[in-house]
C-alpha positions, 0 to 999 in steps of 0.5 A: 574839510573846509578849504583854507587860503591866506594872502601869500597863497593867493598872491602865489597863485595869481603870479603862477597863473600869469606865468603859466598863461593859457597852457595850464589850469591853475587852481588854489586850495584844491582837495585831492584824495590819495588813490590808494588810502582814500585820504583826502588832502588839501593842496595850496595850488595845483597846476595842470597842463590843459593838453596833458592832464598827467602833467600835474604840479603841486605848489605849496606855499609858506609865509614864515619869518625863518628860512624853511628847512629840510623837514618841510621838503621831506613832507613835500616829497611824501605829499607829492608822491602819494598824490601822484604829482609829476612836479613839486614846487615849494615857494617861501616868503623867507627863503630856504636853509642851505641844507633845504636847497641841497635836499630839494635839488636831490629830490627834484623839488624846485624851491622859489623865494618870493620876495619884494624887490628893492627900488634900486632894482626895480627901477631898471626893469622894463615896467618901471612903474609904481601904479597902473591906471585902468579906465573902464567905460562901457555897458554891462548887461544885467537882465531883461524883462519880457513884457508878455502881451496882456491878451495872451491867455496862456500860462506865463512861464516861471524864471528861466535861463536866458540861454533857453529863450529864442526870439521869433518874428512871425512875419518872416520866420526869423529866429534868434537867441535872446542873448545874441540879440542882446550882444548885438544891442550892446555892440551897435555903435548907434546904441552905444552913442545913445547909452553914453548920452544917458550916463550921469556923473557917477561910476555905475548908472543903471539904465533901462532900454525899452523896445516895443514889439510888433504883434508878430514878435514873441518868443519860444523856450527851447524844447517847448516851441509854444509861441508867446507873444511880446508887448515890449522887451526891456534890457537892464544895463549898467553903464560903467564909467570909472578910473582906477589907479592901482598901486603896484609892488614889485616882486621877484621869484626865482629868476622872474619879475612881477608887478602885483597890486590890488584894489576893489574894482566896481565893488569886486576885489581885484588883483593885477599881475604884470610879468616883467619879461621883455620877451613875452610880457603879460598883464592879468586881471583876477577877480575873486568873485565871478559874475553869474552868466546864467541870469534868470528872468 
């Protein structure tokens, strides 16, 4: 069964993620199997408390023109009970009929109307803004090239996860994971200043930092320990320098207030959610595509 989603469901999931913060995991378009019948059901949003996996919330969303009625509440109760959820929330873009609200209350189902706030209302909010400026500047590691000594007679290893590579200096026996060395390079103030001087007038500049290696420098692969000498290390870096102004919509759900907006940032679809709460306001950036952390050489 292919997973399905829609813009209203994605918006609801993002708001729920910002509202629940780090205490819960929030997943969208999840397939759940009925433990008794084996039937697989898709649910819109699943929220699980991190320190108590039995604390599970089912959230279903509907973006219809008319207020939702008792029939949907009936269906939600059966779905939630059969899949073993401890709490159920129904989110509608058009609200609910009076009978649906009464029925939901009697069955312990929370109903939430996600709607856009009027300007006369949101101008009084703590975050009375209509756009959010984001300034991104700094280096992003994109890969590394290992220049193996041409006189080394051994077999050159194939594509390898960078997390498996350990740099070795035979002069003093120093060993350091390659990714730890790269992180130190990208956070060193002198290196950062040098990278800034190399950037050009474009949002993303691809740079190469070449590091000649002494004859005693090389690397080993975890679990192999065969020393392979290096002539040069080349670190590939994207230097980012870009400013974005993200238009914001003002949404209300239950008694909570949110500012939401989205646009591609560095080519990746990005959504921002601000929970407008004077006691504990949060800002969340969500990107739909997650970069691959296990880059290979």
